[in-house]
N, C-alpha and C positions, 0 to 999 in steps of 0.2 A: 225554257231549257231553248242556251241558244243550238242550234244547226250545228253541225259537224262537218267540214269538209274533207271526202271521201280520195286522197289521190287516185288516181288510174294508172297505176308502171306506162309510161312507154310500150309501147308495139302489144299490149295486152291480148292473149290469146291469136299471136301471129304467126303460122306457120308456115311457110315454104320450101323450098328445094327440086328437086327434080328424081328417076329412080339410080344417081347416082352420089347422090348429097342430101341434107336432109340440111333444114333449118325452124332452129325453135329458139325461144329467143329462153335465155338462161334464167335461173325461181330469182328475186330479191335477194340481194347476197347489201354485205356490209365493207363499205370499202375505203380506204384512210392512202389520204400520196401524204406522203411519208420522206423528206430531208433530215441527214442527218451525219457529221461527220466521224469521219475514219475508227476513231476513238469513241466513239458510242455504240457500234454493233453488236456486240459482245451485251450492254443492258437488252441495246433493243432486243436481243434475238432471246436472251431467255423471258424476256414481259411478253415475246410474241405467243415462246411456246415453237418455238421455227430459226434456222437458220436462215440470215437477211443473207443473200447473193450479194460478194462483192467481184462479180465479173460480171462481160458483156451479153447480151443471150440468154441470166439463166434465170432461176427460180426455185425458190422453197418454196415445200409445203409440207406441212404436217396437219390430218385430221380432216376438216374439211375448210381451213384457212393456208391461201398460199400471198406471196413475200413475190415479186416478180421486177429485177435490173432495170429497170429509167432507165437508171445515168447515174455519173462515180458518187454523187451523195443524193442519189433519188431513189421510190421507188415506191408500186402502187399494190399494197395489199386488199386482200380478197379475202371478206372470211363471208359462207357461201350454206355458215351457221347462222346470222345477223351476229354475232355478237359485237359487242357495247366495247371498240377496238378506240378509242378513243382512251375512254378507261382505262382499259387493258395497257398502258402507254402512258398517262399521265401521271403510273405507280414507275415509269420507270427508274425514277431518278436522272436521267442525262442527257446532253443536253441534244435536243431536236426539234422537227418541226411537222404536227401530224395537220391535215386538214380529213374532216371527214368529204367527201365525198362522192355518201352512197346513192343523196339523190341528183347526182350531176348522171353518171352512167350506165349507160344500162349493160349488159352484153348477151350477145347473139351467138349462139353453140351451133359450129356447120362444119358436123362429121355426116363420112363417108366415105366412099372409094376415092369420091370426085372431089372431099371437100381442100385439098390442093390446089388440083385446076380451077376452083371456084374464086379461093382468098387469090390469088397468081393473077388474073385477069384483071384486079386492083390492084396487085399488090408490087411493090417495084422488087419486094426481095425474092430471094433467095428461096426458097418456102423448102427445098428435095430436102428429104430428111437427114441424109449427110450435110443439108447446111444448117437447118433449122430442125433437131428430136425431138423427140420427149424432151415435157421441162423446158424446152426455150421461151424468153419470152424480148419483144423489142419496142417501144415507140416504131412505129410507119406509118404511111398513109396506106388507104383506102377510097378511091377512086379521085375525090380532094377532099375530102375527109379522112384526120388526126385521126387514128386508131391507137391501141396498146393488142398486140397479137401476144397468148396463150398459146402453146400449142400445149396440148392434153393427155392425147394418146397420138397412135400414131397418127391414126386418121379424122381424128377430131380436137378445132381450134376452140382458144374464145376468141370473139372475139370483145374488147370496149371502147364504145367510143363516149360521145356525148349526144343525149335525154336527144340535142335542140339538131346533131345528125344524125336522129335513129333509124326513121322512116325513113332519107336517101342514103342509107348505106347496106338497110335490109330490100330495100327495092332492086340495086345493084348485087345485090350477092345474091337474090334471087334471077334477075337476070344471069348470067357468070352460071346460076345453080342450071339449070338448063340449056345450058349451052355445054357448060358437063358432061348432060346427062345421053353425049349424042353421040 
């Protein structure tokens, strides 16, 4: 019997933060980078069971599945229940490109009353609730790393980053969280 390698998730078991901010790694999720023309949105939305957003900084959500608007014809679809998104999209019957990025990305949950201040330490975007409300999503930077930022609740953000940058992003978030706690 051959040995089977078991992949340890990036940031497994890592926690951080301060009295005002909690940093946790999000459970494993399915993710797809989706590209499609406007005329394919209805069929893709139907296949996914949620409305793909068509405006900047917006998202669509149904149960454990979210679709984040990344660009005029680009979305990051996240299924926290681990559904096979590639199989779901393969039956859409419309023009699109889907790439499974489940193992490329890692998510860090930043929550608490100091979450906005923590993220603002490394992100140039205005993250005030009036400019970046619950449900807002965008591709941006944190420090020197590209991230996708998703505000899931008033004081909770999901930070999606590439696995190769996850230690850097987590470390920088942890430093900023300590500052936000003072």
